[in-house]
C-alpha positions as CSV (number, residue, x, y, z in Angstrom):
1,M,9.7,0.5,-1.4
2,G,9.1,0.1,-5.1
3,V,6.9,2.6,-7.1
4,H,5.8,2.6,-10.7
5,N,3.2,4.7,-12.5
6,N,2.0,6.5,-9.4
7,K,1.4,3.1,-7.6
8,I,3.2,1.6,-4.6
9,E,4.2,-1.9,-5.8
10,M,5.9,-3.0,-2.6
11,L,6.8,-1.7,0.8
12,F,8.7,-3.8,3.4
13,I,9.8,-2.7,6.8
14,S,11.9,-5.1,9.0
15,D,10.2,-6.3,12.1
16,D,13.1,-4.7,14.0
17,Y,12.3,-1.2,12.6
18,R,8.5,-1.3,12.7
19,G,6.9,1.3,14.9
20,M,9.5,3.9,14.4
21,G,7.8,5.8,11.8
22,I,9.7,4.7,8.7
23,G,6.9,3.4,6.8
24,K,4.9,6.7,7.4
25,K,8.0,8.7,6.1
26,L,8.4,6.5,3.1
27,I,4.7,6.9,2.2
28,E,4.8,10.6,2.7
29,Y,7.8,10.9,0.4
30,A,6.1,8.7,-2.2
31,I,3.0,10.9,-2.2
32,K,4.9,14.3,-2.0
33,I,7.8,13.6,-4.5
34,L,6.7,10.6,-6.6
35,N,3.0,11.5,-6.9
36,V,1.8,8.0,-5.7
37,M,-2.0,7.7,-5.7
38,Y,-2.5,4.0,-5.6
39,V,-1.6,0.9,-3.8
40,D,-2.9,-2.9,-4.0
41,V,-3.1,-4.8,-0.6
42,N,-3.9,-8.3,0.2
43,E,-7.2,-8.2,2.0
44,Q,-6.0,-10.5,4.6
45,N,-3.0,-8.3,5.3
46,I,-5.1,-6.3,8.0
47,Q,-2.0,-4.5,9.4
48,A,-1.1,-3.2,5.8
49,V,-4.7,-2.3,5.1
50,E,-5.0,-0.2,8.3
51,F,-1.7,1.3,7.9
52,Y,-2.7,2.6,4.5
53,K,-6.2,3.7,5.5
54,H,-4.3,5.7,8.4
55,M,-2.2,7.3,5.4
56,R,-5.5,8.5,3.9
57,F,-5.8,5.8,1.1
58,E,-9.3,4.3,0.8
59,V,-10.6,1.1,-0.9
60,F,-12.3,1.8,-4.3
61,E,-12.3,-1.7,-5.8
62,R,-11.8,-5.3,-4.9
63,S,-10.4,-8.3,-6.8
64,D,-10.5,-11.8,-6.3
65,L,-7.1,-12.3,-8.3
66,D,-3.8,-10.6,-8.0
67,E,-1.9,-9.1,-10.9
68,Q,-0.4,-12.7,-11.7
69,G,-3.9,-14.3,-11.7
70,N,-3.3,-16.1,-8.4
71,N,-6.4,-16.4,-6.0
72,F,-5.7,-13.6,-3.6
73,L,-8.4,-11.2,-2.4
74,I,-6.9,-7.7,-3.2
75,F,-8.1,-4.4,-2.1
76,H,-7.4,-1.6,-4.7
77,M,-6.7,1.6,-2.7
78,R,-6.3,5.1,-3.8
79,L,-5.3,8.3,-2.1
80,N,-8.3,10.3,-0.6
């Protein structure tokens, strides 16, 4: 997991370890200790979008480009 300026920049869990609560624990830590409030998620990554919604994030904005200017539909999410 990478965090910068109250925003989750990346979170990767190996397929072998998914479903064990590791992502949930990392997000809980990021919220409580690192004061995370935001995350950007590729709209097509349904699993990630649903995970962050489960973790109390909500979509507040949508972009057609990512931060590098590539054509990716991005959901900007914030902690509710």
